N, C-alpha and C positions, 0 to 999 in steps of 0.2 A: 328714398329707396328703401324698400322693405328689408329688414334684417334677415339673415339666414335663419330658416325655420328648421332647427335641428331637433325639434320635438314634434310629435304627432299632434296636430290640431284638429278638433272636431267642431262642426257647426250643425246642430240639430234643428231641423225645420219640420215640426209636426204638421203644420198647415199643408205642406206638400209631401208628407210621408217620406222625407229624405234626410240623409245625413251626408255631409261633405267632409272628407278627410283630406288634409294636406300635410305634406312632409317633403323636405328637401334632403337630398343625398349628395355627398361629396364625391361625385363621379359624373362623367359625361353622359349625355343622353343615350348613346348607343350601349354603353355598359349597363346602365340602369334598365334599359329596355330588355336586354338579354336576361337580366336577373329576374324580371317579371314574366318572361315568356318562354324560358327554357326549363323543362321539368327537373333536370338535374340540379340546377341552381335554386329553383323554387323549393325543392326538398331540403335544401340547406338553410333556408331562412323562414319559410312560410309558417311553420309551427312554432307557437310561443313556448319557450321552455317551461315546464319539463316535457311538453309535447314535441313531437317531430312530425313533419309531413312526409308521406310516402306516396309517390305517384304509381297508380296502377296502369294508366294509359294517358297519353296526351297527343292530340292532333291539333296543333296550333294553326288553324286556318278557319276562314269563315265557314260555318257549318260543322266544325270539329268540336271536340270536347276535351276537357281535362278532368279525369276521374282520380281522386286522391283520398287518402285518409289522414286524419290526425291521430297519431298513435300516442296514447297516454303512457305514463310510467308503469302502469299495471298491465300494459299490452292491449288494453281496450282500444277499439277503433271507432272513430266518428267520421263518416263519409261525407264528401262534398263533391259537387259537380259544377263545372263551368261550361256553358255552351257559348261558343264564340259567335257573336252576331255581326261584328264588323272589326276590321283591322286596318289601321293606317300607320304602317311602320315608318319611323319610330316614335310617333307622336300620340297615338291613341288606339284603344281597343274597347269594345263593349261586350259584355257577357250577360247571360242569365245565370244567376248563382243560386244553387239549390242544395239543401241537405238531402241526402239520398242513402240508399243501401249500397252494398259493395258491387252490385251490378249496374248502378247508376239510376235506379228507379227512384224518382223524387219522393220525398217524405211529404205526404199530403197534409200533415198536421202543421207544417211550417211552410207557408207560401214562398215561392221563388222571389228573388229580388233582381232588379236590373242594375248592373254596375257599368259606369262609364269611367274609364281610367285614362287620364291624359298626362303627357310628359312634356315639360318645357325646360329649355336651357335657361339657367339663371347664373350668368357668369360661368364659373367652372363647375357649378353644381347643377343638379336636375331637380325640378319641383314635380312631384307626382301628386295629382289631384284625383281623388276617387269620389264620385258621386254615386250614392246608393239610394235607389228609389224602391220603396216597399209598396205593396198593394194597399196597405192601410197603416194608420198610426199605431194600431195595436201590434202589427207585425214589426214595425220599427222599434217600438218599446220592448217587445219580447227579445229582439236581436240584441239590444243594448243591455237588457237584464241578464242575458246569457254570458256577458263578459266580453262582448265584441270590442269595446274601446280598449280595454286593458290588454286583451290578446293581440289586437292589431298593432298597438304601440310596442309591445314586446317583440313581435315579429319584425317590426321596422328596425328595432335595435339589432336583431340578428342580421338584417340586411346591411346595416351600417358596418358590422364586423366583417361580413363577406366581402363587401366592396373594398374595405380597407386592406384586407388580406390579399386581394387580387392585384393591388398596386396599379390598376388601370386608371 
């Protein structure tokens, strides 16, 4: 049996332009699902400190979007957009993930990525697996160079704290 995965693990696959991210959280699948799909909860953990996430709008349904910004300590904003492609509550959702402006217009200099996020019960914990497919190896390398691994791991630590505080 695999040990509890309490650190964010990454598998980079340049041949297929993808990275797979795995992490287990000490909470049930329904609780972890809500943390990943409710904008109020996302705002509490998605931004790696000292950044924080702020949702401008969220419509969690197939065809809907989540438009948010990462707000830096200096007040600067970096915008992101998730377009929801499929949702299978509480086990999976898929998105097109883009950097964008505050109106949600994609940034053409950084191509969109496809995210598949799955949730699986592992005893009393929930394993979240995120497969990110980029249009090219160059896009994947650029994403990683921008600090994606460090930022996502820090956000996961924020999620650990949120889940622990909720007591569910």
